[in-house]
C-alpha positions in Angstrom: -0.1 0.0 0.1 2.8 2.3 0.8 4.6 1.5 -2.4 1.6 2.6 -4.5 1.4 5.8 -2.5 5.0 6.6 -3.3 4.6 5.8 -6.7 1.7 8.2 -7.2 3.6 10.9 -5.2 6.8 10.7 -7.4 4.2 10.7 -10.4 2.5 13.8 -9.6 5.8 15.7 -8.6 7.4 14.6 -11.9 3.9 16.2 -13.5 4.7 19.6 -11.8 7.2 20.8 -14.8 4.7 19.9 -17.6 1.9 21.6 -15.8 3.9 24.8 -15.2 4.8 24.8 -19.0 1.3 24.5 -20.1 -0.5 27.7 -21.5 -4.3 26.5 -20.7 -3.3 26.0 -16.7 -4.8 29.5 -15.0 -1.8 31.6 -13.6 -3.3 31.0 -10.0 -2.4 27.6 -9.9 1.0 28.1 -11.2 1.5 30.9 -8.4 0.5 28.2 -6.0 3.4 25.9 -7.1 5.8 28.9 -7.6 5.3 30.1 -4.2 5.7 26.7 -2.8 8.9 26.2 -4.1 9.8 29.8 -3.0 8.7 28.8 0.7 10.8 25.6 0.4 14.1 27.6 -0.6 13.8 30.5 1.7 15.6 30.5 4.7 12.3 31.7 6.6 10.2 29.0 8.0 7.3 28.6 10.5 9.4 26.1 12.4 12.9 26.9 12.9 15.4 24.7 11.0 17.5 24.6 14.3 15.2 22.6 16.3 16.3 19.2 15.5 14.5 17.4 12.5 11.2 19.4 12.8 12.5 22.3 10.9 11.7 20.3 7.8 7.9 19.4 9.0 6.3 22.7 7.7 8.1 22.6 4.2 6.7 18.9 4.0 3.2 19.8 5.5 3.0 22.7 3.0 4.0 20.6 -0.3 1.7 17.8 0.9 -1.2 20.4 0.9 0.0 21.7 -2.5 0.0 18.5 -4.0 -3.5 17.5 -2.4 -5.1 20.6 -3.4 -3.8 20.3 -7.1 -4.0 16.2 -7.4 -6.5 16.2 -10.0 -4.8 18.6 -12.2 -1.4 17.1 -11.9 -2.7 13.7 -12.4 -3.7 14.9 -16.0 0.0 15.7 -16.7 1.4 12.3 -15.7 3.9 11.2 -18.3 2.7 7.7 -18.0 4.2 4.6 -19.2 5.3 4.2 -22.9 2.8 2.7 -24.9 3.6 -0.2 -26.5 2.9 -1.3 -30.0 0.7 -4.5 -29.8 2.9 -5.8 -32.7 5.8 -5.8 -30.6 4.1 -7.0 -27.4 2.4 -10.1 -28.7 5.1 -10.8 -31.4 4.1 -14.1 -33.4 0.4 -13.8 -32.4 -2.3 -13.0 -34.7 -4.4 -9.5 -33.3 -8.0 -9.5 -34.2 -9.6 -6.0 -34.2 -12.7 -4.7 -34.1 -14.6 -7.5 -32.4 -17.9 -7.4 -30.6 -18.6 -9.5 -27.6 -20.8 -10.1 -24.8 -20.4 -11.0 -21.4 -22.9 -13.0 -19.5 -23.5 -13.9 -15.8 -23.3 -17.7 -16.4 -23.7 -18.3 -12.4 -27.4 -16.9 -12.6 -28.2 -19.1 -15.4 -26.7 -22.2 -13.7 -28.6 -21.4 -10.6 -31.9 -21.3 -12.3 -31.1 -24.7 -14.2 -30.2 -26.3 -10.8 -33.7 -25.0 -9.4 -35.4 -26.5 -12.1 -33.8 -29.6 -11.6 -34.5 -29.6 -7.9 -38.2 -29.0 -8.2 -38.4 -31.7 -10.6 -36.7 -34.3 -8.6 -38.8 -33.5 -5.7 
């Protein structure tokens, strides 16, 4: 579970650069990220750095909020996995396109036929 969370977090962090480059993104959302970066690099913190390891807590909380706030927008900019051509993935196998199929629940049909058989036996 924690591994999946870290993968999603890293993908969202990697999506920040394409997010900032997109001209369709409103400036106020870009400003949130830019101000977050400025705060991260700033020597002024809400919790002073000399207090053991707690100086980094405010930075982590702030960036957690930013990523949570922009999660839907950042998810649109995931670079994702490279798409593999099906011909390469299924080398030597025949690929059939444009097939229509229907999935039926066979358990309901089986129960109905068993119920009929049970009543016929009685």
